[in-house]
MISE-818667 format. One line per field, with one value per residue: residue in one letter; x, y, z of N, C-alpha, C, O in turn. Coordinates in pm, 1 decimal, always signed. Atoms other than C-alpha are relative to their C-alpha. Last residue first. Layout:
N
res <- [a | ...]
n.east <- [X | ...]
n.north <- [Y | ...]
n.up <- [Z | ...]
ca.east <- [X | ...]
ca.north <- [Y | ...]
ca.up <- [Z | ...]
c.east <- [X | ...]
c.north <- [Y | ...]
c.up <- [Z | ...]
o.east <- [X | ...]
o.north <- [Y | ...]
o.up <- [Z | ...]
This chain:
181
res <- [r | l | v | k | s | y | v | i | k | d | d | l | p | a | y | f | d | k | l | r | a | e | e | l | y | g | q | r | q | y | f | r | n | t | r | h | y | l | d | r | g | s | t | e | v | y | i | r | r | g | g | r | a | d | i | h | s | e | t | a | q | m | l | r | q | g | i | g | q | g | q | t | t | v | d | v | g | m | w | y | i | d | y | s | h | l | t | l | p | i | h | g | y | c | s | y | g | l | l | k | n | e | q | e | a | f | l | f | l | y | g | s | e | e | g | k | n | l | a | e | q | v | l | e | i | a | v | d | i | e | y | p | h | f | f | k | t | a | r | l | l | d | p | v | q | i | l | y | r | t | h | p | t | s | s | i | s | v | s | p | l | i | m | v | g | d | e | v | l | l | s | w | v | a | l | s | t | v | h | s | m]
n.east <- [+35.1 | +159.8 | -4.5 | +95.8 | +48.3 | +92.1 | +70.4 | -18.6 | +111.7 | +1.0 | +155.8 | +94.7 | -104.4 | -94.1 | +93.0 | +60.7 | +57.3 | -14.5 | -120.0 | -10.7 | -96.7 | -103.0 | -73.4 | -115.4 | -96.6 | -57.3 | +86.5 | +160.6 | -62.5 | +4.3 | +120.4 | +46.8 | -63.4 | +27.6 | +160.9 | -9.9 | +106.8 | +142.7 | +53.4 | -3.3 | -52.7 | -88.0 | +31.8 | -94.2 | +17.4 | -90.5 | +17.5 | -99.6 | -31.7 | -107.9 | -113.6 | -71.8 | +123.5 | +37.6 | -125.6 | +42.5 | +79.3 | -62.0 | -69.8 | +72.8 | +86.9 | -109.4 | -82.1 | +96.1 | +7.8 | -111.3 | +10.5 | +50.3 | +100.7 | -33.1 | -106.0 | +42.9 | +97.5 | -54.9 | +36.5 | +123.0 | +16.4 | +110.6 | +40.1 | -100.4 | +111.9 | -89.6 | +51.6 | -17.4 | +137.4 | +129.6 | -28.8 | -89.1 | +21.6 | -146.0 | -52.0 | -16.4 | -93.1 | -49.1 | -166.3 | -42.3 | -151.2 | -29.8 | -125.1 | -97.0 | -83.7 | +77.6 | +75.8 | +77.6 | +114.2 | +57.8 | +105.6 | +14.9 | +150.6 | -7.4 | -66.5 | -76.4 | -108.1 | -82.8 | +37.4 | -5.6 | +31.0 | +148.8 | +95.5 | -66.9 | +47.8 | +159.7 | +39.9 | +2.5 | +99.1 | +121.1 | -27.9 | +76.9 | +189.4 | +45.3 | -52.0 | +99.4 | -51.1 | -53.0 | -158.9 | -115.9 | -93.1 | +15.4 | -86.6 | -170.1 | +15.7 | +45.0 | -159.2 | -130.4 | -31.3 | -10.7 | -134.4 | -188.1 | +3.7 | -78.2 | +101.1 | +1.9 | +20.4 | -152.8 | +29.8 | -119.1 | +17.1 | -73.5 | +28.6 | +102.0 | +114.1 | +41.1 | +160.1 | +32.4 | -37.6 | -178.0 | -89.8 | -145.7 | -34.7 | -70.2 | +89.7 | -14.9 | +32.2 | +19.0 | +82.1 | +53.6 | +43.5 | +45.7 | -26.1 | +111.9 | +66.1]
n.north <- [+74.4 | +38.3 | +143.4 | +33.9 | +124.6 | +2.0 | +125.2 | +45.1 | +113.7 | +168.4 | +38.7 | -50.5 | -50.5 | -136.1 | -38.5 | +87.1 | -44.2 | -123.9 | +1.9 | -127.7 | -43.3 | +133.5 | -25.5 | -22.9 | +57.4 | +88.2 | +152.8 | -23.0 | +36.7 | +187.9 | +45.5 | -28.4 | +49.3 | +126.2 | +16.8 | -29.7 | +148.3 | +7.6 | -93.7 | -130.5 | -127.3 | -48.8 | -165.4 | -64.4 | -99.1 | -94.6 | -119.9 | -101.1 | -47.4 | -128.9 | +61.5 | +62.7 | +128.7 | +75.6 | +68.9 | +110.5 | +97.8 | +83.6 | +86.6 | +94.7 | +109.9 | +71.5 | +130.6 | +92.5 | +69.5 | +94.0 | +94.7 | +176.2 | +44.2 | -22.9 | +70.8 | +68.7 | -70.4 | -137.9 | -161.9 | -38.6 | -159.1 | -85.7 | -147.4 | -42.3 | -108.6 | -124.8 | -59.1 | -141.6 | -93.6 | +66.1 | +18.8 | +54.2 | +121.0 | -51.7 | +83.2 | +155.2 | +94.3 | +118.7 | +84.9 | +131.6 | +48.7 | -126.1 | +80.5 | -75.5 | -11.1 | +6.8 | -57.8 | -125.1 | -99.2 | -147.9 | -52.1 | -154.0 | -27.4 | -117.3 | -29.4 | -72.1 | +52.3 | +2.5 | +25.8 | +161.1 | +112.0 | -6.6 | +93.8 | +147.9 | +70.1 | -29.9 | +63.1 | +165.5 | +31.2 | +15.8 | +128.5 | +95.3 | +16.9 | +37.6 | +156.6 | +77.9 | -39.4 | +121.1 | +104.3 | -102.1 | -16.3 | -98.3 | -110.4 | -35.0 | +13.1 | -176.5 | -110.9 | +37.5 | -67.1 | -134.5 | -45.1 | -23.2 | -136.7 | -91.8 | -32.5 | -111.5 | +23.4 | +24.9 | +137.2 | +77.4 | +139.1 | +33.4 | +76.5 | +91.8 | -34.7 | +102.0 | +0.4 | +15.4 | -128.6 | -60.0 | +87.3 | -48.2 | -8.2 | -113.0 | -111.3 | -101.6 | -137.4 | -38.3 | -155.6 | -66.9 | -110.6 | -51.6 | -165.1 | -63.9 | -59.1]
n.up <- [-88.7 | -47.8 | -2.0 | -89.4 | -77.8 | -121.6 | -43.6 | -164.3 | -55.4 | -21.2 | -45.5 | -126.5 | -89.3 | +43.8 | +136.3 | +73.7 | +117.1 | +73.9 | +96.6 | +78.6 | +61.3 | +24.2 | +144.5 | -28.6 | +99.6 | -64.0 | -20.4 | -86.0 | -126.8 | +8.7 | -8.7 | -101.8 | -67.3 | -0.5 | -89.6 | -130.5 | -67.1 | +34.5 | -80.4 | +50.0 | -85.4 | +53.2 | +64.7 | +0.9 | +96.6 | +23.1 | +110.5 | +39.5 | -148.2 | -22.8 | -103.1 | +95.8 | +30.7 | -114.3 | -15.6 | +137.5 | -26.8 | -110.6 | +110.0 | +87.9 | -58.5 | -75.4 | +96.7 | +40.8 | -139.4 | -43.0 | +129.0 | -31.7 | -24.1 | -108.5 | -88.1 | -146.5 | -50.5 | -98.2 | +102.8 | -38.8 | +14.2 | -119.6 | +49.0 | +116.3 | +50.7 | +44.1 | +87.2 | +24.6 | -56.6 | -69.1 | -125.1 | -17.5 | +40.4 | +26.5 | -64.5 | +95.3 | -95.5 | +39.1 | -6.7 | +16.8 | -48.4 | -90.8 | -69.1 | +35.1 | +111.7 | +113.7 | -70.2 | +81.7 | -82.7 | +35.2 | -58.2 | -31.7 | -88.0 | -26.1 | -126.9 | +7.7 | +99.0 | -61.0 | -138.7 | -41.4 | +60.7 | +70.3 | -66.9 | -31.0 | +88.2 | -62.4 | -107.3 | +28.8 | +98.6 | -91.1 | -80.4 | +73.9 | +47.2 | -101.8 | +27.2 | +105.0 | +165.2 | +107.1 | -43.4 | +57.9 | -121.9 | -87.1 | +86.0 | -23.4 | -159.3 | -72.3 | +27.7 | -54.3 | -140.4 | +7.4 | +82.2 | -92.2 | -45.7 | +98.4 | +110.2 | +110.7 | +157.2 | +50.6 | +81.5 | +63.3 | +16.5 | +81.7 | +95.0 | +0.5 | +80.6 | +79.6 | +49.6 | +142.8 | +48.3 | -33.8 | -53.4 | -62.5 | -166.0 | -40.2 | -63.8 | -109.4 | +21.3 | -163.7 | +21.8 | -138.2 | +25.3 | -85.1 | -2.7 | +55.0 | -139.2]
ca.east <- [+9.4 | -44.5 | +356.8 | +392.4 | +689.7 | +789.7 | +1067.3 | +1214.3 | +1333.8 | +1529.2 | +1496.7 | +1810.3 | +1956.1 | +1691.6 | +1469.6 | +1690.9 | +1894.0 | +1982.5 | +1805.8 | +1619.8 | +1515.8 | +1312.7 | +1077.4 | +816.0 | +436.6 | +205.5 | -79.2 | +64.4 | +415.1 | +203.5 | +95.4 | +436.2 | +554.0 | +275.8 | +297.6 | +702.4 | +623.7 | +713.5 | +1002.0 | +1148.3 | +1196.5 | +963.2 | +748.3 | +738.3 | +500.7 | +552.3 | +291.3 | +373.8 | +98.0 | -106.2 | -331.3 | -602.5 | -846.4 | -551.8 | -472.6 | -860.4 | -810.1 | -504.0 | -682.0 | -965.4 | -773.3 | -542.7 | -856.6 | -988.8 | -697.0 | -668.6 | -1003.5 | -1031.1 | -1065.0 | -705.0 | -741.7 | -1098.8 | -1031.2 | -689.8 | -838.2 | -674.1 | -420.6 | -248.3 | -50.3 | +179.0 | +75.1 | +323.7 | +218.3 | +382.5 | +251.0 | +452.6 | +696.8 | +776.4 | +546.0 | +472.2 | +45.8 | -100.7 | -203.9 | -361.5 | -527.6 | -789.4 | -931.4 | -1242.4 | -1352.6 | -1691.8 | -1933.6 | -2205.6 | -1914.6 | -1651.0 | -1377.8 | -1200.5 | -1000.3 | -780.8 | -639.1 | -319.9 | -237.1 | -390.2 | -559.6 | -795.7 | -946.2 | -806.3 | -915.6 | -1048.4 | -738.3 | -483.3 | -694.4 | -681.7 | -283.1 | -231.6 | -396.6 | -130.4 | +148.8 | +16.3 | -4.0 | +409.6 | +487.2 | +272.0 | +521.5 | +330.7 | +323.1 | +77.4 | -188.9 | -439.3 | -254.0 | -317.7 | -726.2 | -746.1 | -505.3 | -774.8 | -1091.3 | -1042.8 | -943.5 | -1111.3 | -1479.9 | -1404.2 | -1534.4 | -1336.1 | -1480.4 | -1276.6 | -1558.4 | -1542.8 | -1869.2 | -1885.7 | -2217.9 | -2100.0 | -1776.0 | -1573.5 | -1450.8 | -1111.5 | -1036.2 | -961.4 | -1298.6 | -1569.5 | -1876.1 | -2070.2 | -2193.3 | -1966.9 | -2054.4 | -1870.7 | -1876.5 | -1655.7 | -1592.3 | -1389.6 | -1356.7 | -1365.5 | -1069.8]
ca.north <- [+354.3 | +657.4 | +755.8 | +1090.2 | +1209.8 | +1533.3 | +1560.9 | +1906.5 | +1964.8 | +2252.9 | +2593.1 | +2805.8 | +2690.6 | +2515.4 | +2203.6 | +2034.3 | +2314.4 | +2125.8 | +1815.3 | +1850.9 | +1518.7 | +1361.0 | +1680.4 | +1566.6 | +1575.2 | +1639.5 | +1817.2 | +2159.4 | +2058.2 | +1998.9 | +2375.9 | +2540.5 | +2411.8 | +2540.1 | +2876.4 | +2887.3 | +2766.7 | +3129.1 | +3140.0 | +2834.1 | +2553.5 | +2301.0 | +2018.6 | +1628.7 | +1456.0 | +1097.2 | +905.2 | +598.7 | +337.9 | +277.5 | -44.6 | +112.6 | +219.3 | +432.4 | +583.0 | +681.3 | +855.1 | +1022.3 | +1161.1 | +1285.2 | +1436.4 | +1601.1 | +1704.9 | +1870.7 | +2055.8 | +2191.4 | +2327.4 | +2440.0 | +2794.0 | +2936.8 | +2918.8 | +2975.9 | +3245.1 | +3110.5 | +2784.3 | +2462.1 | +2281.1 | +1951.8 | +1702.3 | +1400.4 | +1281.5 | +974.6 | +622.8 | +366.7 | +52.3 | -244.4 | -88.1 | -143.1 | +110.1 | +436.4 | +397.5 | +688.2 | +1022.8 | +1346.9 | +1601.8 | +1882.8 | +2211.9 | +2483.4 | +2290.0 | +2453.7 | +2219.8 | +2343.8 | +2351.2 | +2135.8 | +1937.1 | +1685.7 | +1372.5 | +1186.7 | +860.3 | +812.5 | +458.4 | +431.1 | +147.8 | +347.9 | +460.0 | +422.5 | +698.4 | +979.6 | +853.5 | +929.1 | +1248.9 | +1384.5 | +1319.1 | +1458.9 | +1779.3 | +1768.7 | +1708.3 | +2015.5 | +2219.6 | +2167.6 | +2243.6 | +2579.7 | +2676.6 | +2645.7 | +2838.1 | +3154.2 | +3002.4 | +3103.8 | +2867.2 | +2601.0 | +2636.2 | +2735.6 | +2397.2 | +2183.4 | +2325.4 | +2295.7 | +1914.0 | +1907.3 | +1928.9 | +1583.0 | +1422.0 | +1241.4 | +1049.1 | +1089.2 | +1310.5 | +1554.1 | +1812.0 | +2163.4 | +2278.2 | +2548.0 | +2693.8 | +2638.0 | +2914.3 | +2835.4 | +2946.4 | +2599.3 | +2507.5 | +2753.2 | +2605.5 | +2625.1 | +2275.5 | +2035.3 | +1739.6 | +1414.8 | +1242.2 | +946.9 | +709.3 | +403.2 | +267.0 | -127.9 | -321.7]
ca.up <- [+1039.8 | +855.0 | +812.0 | +657.4 | +468.6 | +275.4 | +20.6 | -75.3 | -403.1 | -442.8 | -636.7 | -607.0 | -974.5 | -1123.9 | -1048.9 | -828.7 | -689.5 | -393.0 | -304.7 | +37.9 | +210.9 | +458.0 | +546.9 | +781.2 | +685.3 | +992.3 | +849.5 | +955.3 | +785.1 | +444.6 | +487.6 | +585.3 | +265.8 | +87.9 | +269.5 | +148.4 | -163.3 | -358.6 | -131.4 | -364.8 | -197.2 | -448.3 | -373.6 | -304.5 | -132.4 | +3.9 | +182.1 | +388.7 | +520.0 | +233.3 | +269.4 | +2.3 | +290.2 | +422.0 | +121.4 | +63.1 | +420.2 | +340.7 | +13.2 | +234.6 | +517.0 | +245.0 | +78.6 | +382.1 | +487.3 | +128.3 | +149.4 | +469.8 | +382.7 | +348.1 | -24.6 | -142.4 | -409.6 | -507.0 | -609.4 | -450.4 | -574.9 | -440.9 | -754.2 | -715.2 | -362.4 | -378.0 | -216.4 | -50.5 | +102.1 | -87.3 | -336.8 | -691.6 | -803.6 | -576.5 | -521.9 | -660.6 | -574.3 | -731.8 | -540.9 | -592.5 | -535.4 | -566.4 | -881.5 | -992.3 | -1040.2 | -782.4 | -511.0 | -599.9 | -430.0 | -647.1 | -559.9 | -788.8 | -828.9 | -1090.1 | -1163.0 | -1491.6 | -1426.4 | -1197.7 | -1476.3 | -1810.5 | -2015.6 | -1768.9 | -1554.7 | -1835.0 | -1913.4 | -1558.9 | -1585.2 | -1876.0 | -1767.6 | -1496.6 | -1712.4 | -1926.0 | -1649.4 | -1556.9 | -1921.9 | -1869.8 | -1556.4 | -1230.7 | -940.9 | -1054.2 | -858.9 | -1130.7 | -1400.6 | -1165.3 | -1128.6 | -1471.4 | -1569.0 | -1357.2 | -1451.8 | -1835.7 | -1833.5 | -1523.6 | -1735.6 | -1877.6 | -1538.3 | -1304.3 | -1017.4 | -658.7 | -534.5 | -261.8 | -201.2 | -81.5 | +54.2 | +235.7 | +262.4 | +584.0 | +792.3 | +953.7 | +1317.7 | +1445.4 | +1278.6 | +1190.5 | +1017.0 | +695.1 | +640.2 | +457.0 | +197.1 | +194.8 | -106.9 | -144.2 | -477.2 | -512.4 | -863.1 | -793.0 | -801.3]
c.east <- [+136.5 | -12.8 | -149.7 | +43.9 | -88.4 | -28.3 | -38.2 | -124.3 | -17.5 | -125.4 | +47.2 | -113.5 | -91.5 | +73.7 | +69.3 | -70.8 | -49.3 | -23.5 | -2.4 | +80.0 | +21.6 | +111.9 | +153.6 | +111.7 | +146.1 | +111.6 | +89.3 | -44.1 | -120.5 | +109.7 | +3.0 | -135.0 | -57.7 | +75.3 | -36.5 | -134.6 | +37.7 | -100.4 | -119.3 | -72.2 | +0.8 | +43.6 | +129.8 | -11.0 | +147.8 | -86.4 | +122.8 | -31.0 | +130.2 | +39.8 | +118.2 | +120.8 | +84.8 | -47.9 | +22.1 | +158.3 | +16.5 | -43.9 | +97.8 | +92.8 | -47.2 | -46.0 | +126.8 | +30.0 | -87.1 | +14.0 | +87.1 | +25.1 | -44.7 | -172.7 | -9.7 | +103.5 | -52.0 | -111.3 | +32.5 | -16.5 | -154.4 | +2.5 | -107.6 | -49.2 | +68.9 | -141.7 | +58.3 | -75.2 | +34.7 | -94.8 | -125.7 | +23.5 | +132.7 | +28.1 | +175.5 | +93.8 | -24.8 | +71.1 | +21.5 | +120.3 | +12.2 | +152.3 | +37.8 | +109.2 | +70.1 | +91.2 | -101.2 | -102.4 | -65.6 | -83.4 | -24.4 | -108.7 | +14.1 | -167.4 | +16.1 | +133.0 | +133.1 | +147.3 | +78.5 | -58.7 | +9.6 | -8.1 | -154.1 | -127.3 | +45.1 | -40.2 | -189.9 | -35.0 | +26.2 | -178.8 | -144.8 | +45.3 | -23.5 | -196.3 | -63.4 | +64.1 | -90.8 | +32.4 | +39.1 | +112.7 | +97.4 | +88.4 | -51.0 | +55.9 | +167.6 | +38.1 | -73.3 | +132.0 | +147.0 | +37.1 | -31.0 | +47.3 | +108.0 | -3.6 | +94.1 | -73.1 | +86.5 | -85.4 | +149.8 | -39.7 | +169.5 | +37.7 | +116.7 | -46.1 | -106.3 | -80.4 | -21.9 | -123.7 | +6.8 | -9.8 | +112.6 | +45.4 | +105.7 | +35.9 | +79.7 | -108.7 | +16.3 | -28.9 | +5.7 | -54.8 | -77.1 | -74.0 | -79.3 | +22.2 | -78.3]
c.north <- [-102.2 | -70.7 | +8.4 | -139.1 | +16.9 | -168.4 | -19.4 | -117.5 | -18.6 | -74.9 | -161.9 | -43.5 | +109.4 | +56.5 | +106.7 | +18.7 | -136.5 | +40.7 | +149.5 | -21.0 | +171.7 | +40.0 | -94.4 | +18.2 | +31.6 | -65.1 | -94.7 | -156.2 | -9.6 | -34.3 | -165.4 | -87.2 | -2.6 | -84.1 | -164.9 | -39.4 | +9.6 | -102.5 | +10.5 | +113.0 | +96.1 | +67.4 | +90.8 | +168.2 | +54.9 | +163.4 | +100.7 | +84.4 | +81.1 | +15.2 | +100.8 | -69.5 | -69.2 | -110.0 | -132.0 | -74.5 | -134.1 | -127.2 | -106.7 | -92.1 | -116.5 | -112.4 | -35.2 | -90.1 | -131.2 | -84.1 | -112.1 | -84.9 | -126.6 | -18.8 | +92.4 | -20.6 | -75.9 | +65.9 | +94.3 | +168.0 | +34.9 | +74.1 | +18.4 | +168.9 | +68.5 | +75.1 | +136.7 | +49.3 | +150.8 | +98.5 | -64.7 | +30.7 | -35.5 | -160.3 | -18.7 | -83.7 | -86.4 | -92.9 | -120.3 | -49.7 | -161.2 | -103.8 | +91.6 | -37.0 | +47.4 | +0.9 | +41.2 | +26.4 | +103.0 | +62.9 | +124.5 | +16.6 | +150.5 | -9.1 | +128.3 | +55.5 | +49.5 | -80.4 | +3.4 | -43.1 | -140.1 | -170.3 | +34.6 | -69.3 | -116.3 | -78.0 | -29.5 | -108.0 | -160.1 | -5.7 | -8.0 | -146.9 | -86.5 | -13.2 | -82.7 | -173.8 | -82.4 | +50.2 | -46.0 | -71.2 | +58.2 | +21.2 | +143.8 | +97.5 | +34.3 | -15.7 | +133.5 | +94.0 | +2.9 | +27.4 | +110.1 | +30.9 | +44.6 | +164.0 | +68.7 | +20.6 | +149.4 | -69.2 | -57.9 | -120.5 | -60.6 | -152.1 | -21.4 | -88.7 | -83.1 | +34.6 | -111.5 | -31.5 | -12.8 | +105.3 | +10.0 | -90.0 | +88.5 | +3.4 | +94.8 | +87.3 | +98.2 | +172.4 | +34.6 | +124.7 | +53.9 | +184.8 | +49.3 | +170.3 | +116.7]
c.up <- [-10.8 | +103.8 | +97.5 | +37.3 | +105.5 | +11.3 | +120.1 | +1.9 | +120.1 | +15.3 | +46.8 | -12.2 | +140.1 | +102.2 | -73.6 | -104.3 | -95.2 | -131.2 | -48.0 | -104.6 | -80.7 | -66.6 | +44.6 | -117.1 | +85.7 | -104.2 | +18.2 | -24.9 | +93.9 | +141.2 | +47.4 | +50.7 | +173.7 | +84.5 | -43.1 | +110.9 | +105.3 | +96.6 | -48.3 | +118.3 | -24.6 | +130.1 | -34.6 | -63.0 | -13.4 | -83.4 | -4.1 | -81.4 | +2.6 | +137.9 | -47.6 | +90.3 | -93.6 | -53.7 | +53.8 | +15.8 | -108.1 | +49.4 | +120.0 | -71.7 | -99.8 | +78.0 | +49.4 | -81.3 | -6.5 | +121.2 | -15.1 | -85.5 | +67.6 | +91.3 | +134.4 | +76.7 | +149.2 | +91.2 | +83.2 | -51.2 | +68.9 | -71.9 | +154.6 | +0.2 | -123.5 | +10.1 | +9.5 | -71.0 | -32.6 | +48.5 | +83.2 | +132.0 | +74.4 | -74.8 | -90.2 | +78.6 | -81.9 | +26.7 | -80.2 | +47.1 | -28.1 | +58.6 | +93.0 | +109.0 | -31.2 | -138.9 | -127.6 | +93.2 | -64.6 | +84.5 | -12.3 | +156.9 | +25.1 | +44.6 | +77.3 | +97.4 | -27.7 | -37.5 | +69.1 | +142.8 | +26.6 | -110.2 | -57.5 | +85.8 | -6.8 | -133.3 | +38.3 | +70.9 | -72.1 | -91.5 | +35.4 | +30.3 | -80.4 | -5.0 | +111.4 | -22.2 | -81.8 | -145.5 | -82.2 | +39.2 | -31.3 | +122.5 | +133.6 | -59.5 | +17.8 | +103.7 | +30.0 | -25.5 | +44.6 | +149.4 | -17.6 | -73.7 | +74.3 | +30.7 | -116.3 | -97.4 | -79.0 | -145.3 | -59.1 | -61.1 | -54.2 | +16.1 | -107.0 | -125.7 | +12.3 | -78.9 | -123.0 | -56.7 | -154.0 | -108.5 | +28.1 | +56.3 | -22.0 | +129.9 | -7.5 | +16.7 | +153.8 | -51.7 | +114.8 | -15.0 | +135.7 | +61.2 | +146.3 | +51.6 | -20.9]
o.east <- [+147.1 | -84.6 | -170.2 | +134.9 | -75.4 | -22.7 | +41.0 | -239.0 | +78.4 | -237.7 | +86.6 | -201.2 | -171.1 | +50.1 | +52.4 | -80.0 | +17.9 | -38.4 | -94.3 | +196.3 | -80.7 | +220.7 | +238.6 | +106.9 | +139.7 | +168.3 | +51.6 | -61.2 | -137.2 | +146.3 | -65.7 | -165.8 | -79.3 | +9.8 | -93.8 | -131.5 | +48.2 | -218.7 | -211.4 | -122.5 | +65.1 | -44.8 | +231.8 | -74.6 | +238.3 | -177.8 | +168.6 | -17.5 | +196.9 | -36.0 | +224.4 | +199.6 | +70.6 | +12.0 | +69.1 | +156.2 | +41.9 | +14.7 | +136.3 | +61.5 | -20.9 | -19.9 | +126.1 | +39.6 | -56.5 | +74.8 | +62.0 | +34.7 | -151.6 | -199.7 | -24.6 | +83.3 | -100.0 | -79.2 | +12.2 | +65.0 | -253.4 | +110.2 | -176.5 | +20.9 | +183.0 | -245.3 | +129.3 | -130.9 | -15.2 | -210.9 | -232.8 | +138.4 | +216.0 | -26.3 | +175.9 | +174.1 | -96.0 | +187.5 | -64.0 | +220.5 | -89.3 | +229.4 | +33.1 | +97.0 | +109.3 | +86.3 | -53.4 | -123.8 | -10.1 | -192.2 | +65.1 | -159.1 | +110.5 | -262.0 | +107.8 | +232.5 | +241.0 | +253.1 | +173.3 | -59.8 | -34.9 | -100.9 | -252.5 | -185.0 | -21.8 | -138.2 | -239.6 | -80.4 | -54.8 | -280.7 | -229.5 | +19.1 | -126.9 | -265.4 | -134.9 | -11.4 | -116.6 | -31.2 | +158.5 | +223.6 | +145.9 | +101.5 | +29.8 | +171.3 | +216.4 | +105.3 | +2.7 | +216.4 | +209.2 | +137.6 | +44.3 | +122.7 | +128.3 | +79.4 | +202.1 | -118.9 | +86.1 | -41.1 | +251.0 | -104.4 | +238.9 | +66.1 | +97.5 | -37.4 | -85.5 | -175.8 | +58.2 | -173.1 | +72.3 | +58.9 | +190.2 | -26.8 | +140.6 | -45.4 | +194.7 | -173.7 | -35.0 | +34.9 | -11.5 | -16.3 | -178.8 | +3.5 | -202.2 | +59.3 | -50.5]
o.north <- [-199.2 | -37.8 | +54.5 | -199.9 | +103.9 | -244.3 | -31.4 | -100.8 | -41.2 | -38.6 | -249.2 | +30.0 | +201.6 | +36.7 | +109.0 | -56.0 | -169.1 | -54.6 | +216.9 | -32.0 | +232.5 | +8.6 | -81.9 | -42.8 | +120.3 | -170.4 | -204.8 | -231.0 | -104.2 | -147.5 | -233.5 | -119.8 | -107.6 | -171.5 | -239.2 | -90.7 | -103.7 | -93.3 | +32.6 | +35.0 | +167.2 | +74.9 | +33.5 | +202.9 | +56.6 | +160.1 | +165.5 | +29.4 | +69.4 | +27.7 | +43.6 | -99.0 | -190.1 | -217.4 | -238.4 | -195.6 | -252.8 | -231.6 | -220.3 | -209.2 | -236.3 | -229.9 | -146.8 | -209.3 | -243.1 | -189.4 | -231.0 | -206.5 | -166.5 | +31.1 | +214.6 | -68.1 | -24.6 | +116.9 | +96.6 | +257.8 | -35.0 | +99.1 | -68.0 | +269.9 | +113.1 | +22.7 | +173.7 | -27.9 | +241.4 | +85.3 | -81.2 | +26.3 | +47.3 | -249.3 | -36.7 | -24.8 | -98.9 | -53.3 | -208.5 | +13.1 | -230.7 | -69.5 | +208.6 | -24.6 | +33.4 | +90.4 | +127.3 | -30.7 | +208.3 | +8.5 | +204.8 | -73.2 | +223.0 | -37.0 | +143.3 | +123.8 | -9.7 | -67.1 | +79.8 | -157.0 | -239.7 | -250.3 | -24.3 | -172.7 | -187.9 | -152.1 | -102.5 | -213.9 | -246.9 | -60.3 | -82.2 | -232.5 | -153.0 | -106.8 | -179.0 | -270.6 | -197.8 | +125.1 | -75.8 | -18.2 | +132.6 | +126.2 | +231.4 | +132.4 | +127.1 | +83.1 | +224.3 | +140.2 | +103.6 | +87.6 | +132.6 | +126.6 | +164.7 | +233.5 | +118.4 | -72.5 | +268.7 | -175.4 | +8.1 | -213.0 | +2.9 | -205.3 | +7.2 | -52.6 | -192.6 | +91.6 | -101.1 | -144.2 | +74.9 | +99.6 | -4.8 | -135.4 | +141.7 | +34.4 | +62.6 | +118.3 | +56.7 | +247.8 | -49.5 | +206.9 | +0.9 | +273.7 | +55.0 | +218.1 | +197.9]
o.up <- [+64.3 | +198.2 | +209.7 | -19.1 | +191.5 | -85.5 | +213.5 | -39.7 | +193.8 | +50.4 | -30.5 | +33.3 | +122.4 | +221.4 | -195.5 | -201.7 | -193.0 | -207.7 | -94.5 | -66.0 | -112.2 | -18.6 | +132.8 | -224.0 | +170.9 | -74.7 | -21.9 | +71.4 | +170.8 | +172.7 | +123.6 | +165.3 | +234.2 | +141.2 | +36.7 | +222.8 | +152.3 | +129.3 | +30.3 | +199.1 | +52.7 | +215.4 | -72.9 | -162.5 | +70.1 | -165.8 | +90.0 | -190.7 | +105.4 | +234.0 | -71.8 | +0.5 | -74.9 | -58.5 | +13.3 | -6.1 | -87.7 | +78.0 | +92.2 | -93.0 | -89.0 | +52.0 | -2.4 | -51.7 | +34.6 | +102.0 | +4.9 | -69.1 | +113.8 | +200.5 | +134.9 | +188.5 | +250.3 | +198.6 | +204.6 | -72.6 | +90.6 | -126.1 | +208.7 | -6.4 | -111.5 | -30.8 | +103.1 | -148.9 | +34.1 | +9.9 | +24.8 | +175.8 | +111.2 | -9.2 | -211.9 | +151.1 | -181.5 | +20.5 | -72.3 | +81.3 | -32.9 | +148.2 | +55.0 | +230.9 | -147.1 | -223.3 | -201.4 | +200.1 | -95.9 | +102.8 | +13.9 | +224.3 | +49.8 | -28.9 | +158.0 | +73.1 | -28.7 | +24.0 | +50.9 | +189.5 | -30.4 | -122.5 | -12.9 | +52.2 | -81.1 | -126.3 | +124.1 | +27.7 | -104.6 | -49.2 | -14.3 | -54.2 | -74.0 | +35.2 | +83.8 | -32.3 | -47.7 | -219.7 | -86.2 | +46.8 | +53.9 | +185.4 | +164.6 | -34.6 | +82.4 | +133.2 | +63.5 | +51.4 | +78.4 | +187.2 | -112.4 | -56.1 | +92.4 | -27.9 | -84.4 | -163.6 | -48.8 | -189.1 | -82.7 | -12.0 | -133.6 | +123.4 | -225.2 | -243.0 | +64.5 | -25.8 | -215.9 | -55.5 | -210.2 | -210.5 | -66.3 | +145.1 | -127.4 | +217.0 | -37.5 | -83.1 | +257.7 | -125.1 | +203.1 | -98.2 | +180.3 | +96.4 | +152.3 | +158.8 | -109.1]
């Protein structure tokens, strides 16, 4: 399958009360600079443990080494080579039309400005173009993730499951899903 690349440039605008940054592009092509920028972005959120950030780096490296054969697809939102956000997603093995969004992160300095919403819409569009019909997202139930969980709900994701104390005591795993078609 050919490597799908999408480039969308946004102008400064206000949509649904959210200011969008000028000249932000979305690309599906991983670059080596993301091996530094992705962990920096994730560390700055203060949401992730070092071992989780190590996994994020491994996935970017895997995509750089193997491309789509890695099973990890990415979208990167950038402005002048500065990473503002990214998503990592892929087809769930042994399923016909199901996809996981493995990672989604937005630079703390641009949160609330529509980057996450645009990344989610672009990710869903890419999944739909690949024949995906259902998307799953797993996240934490800790209080720290309240805004994250509200974000997924605002994007139309429904809570399908909550696994108590999955990650650690008092840290539930929440599984969201969305049907595309």
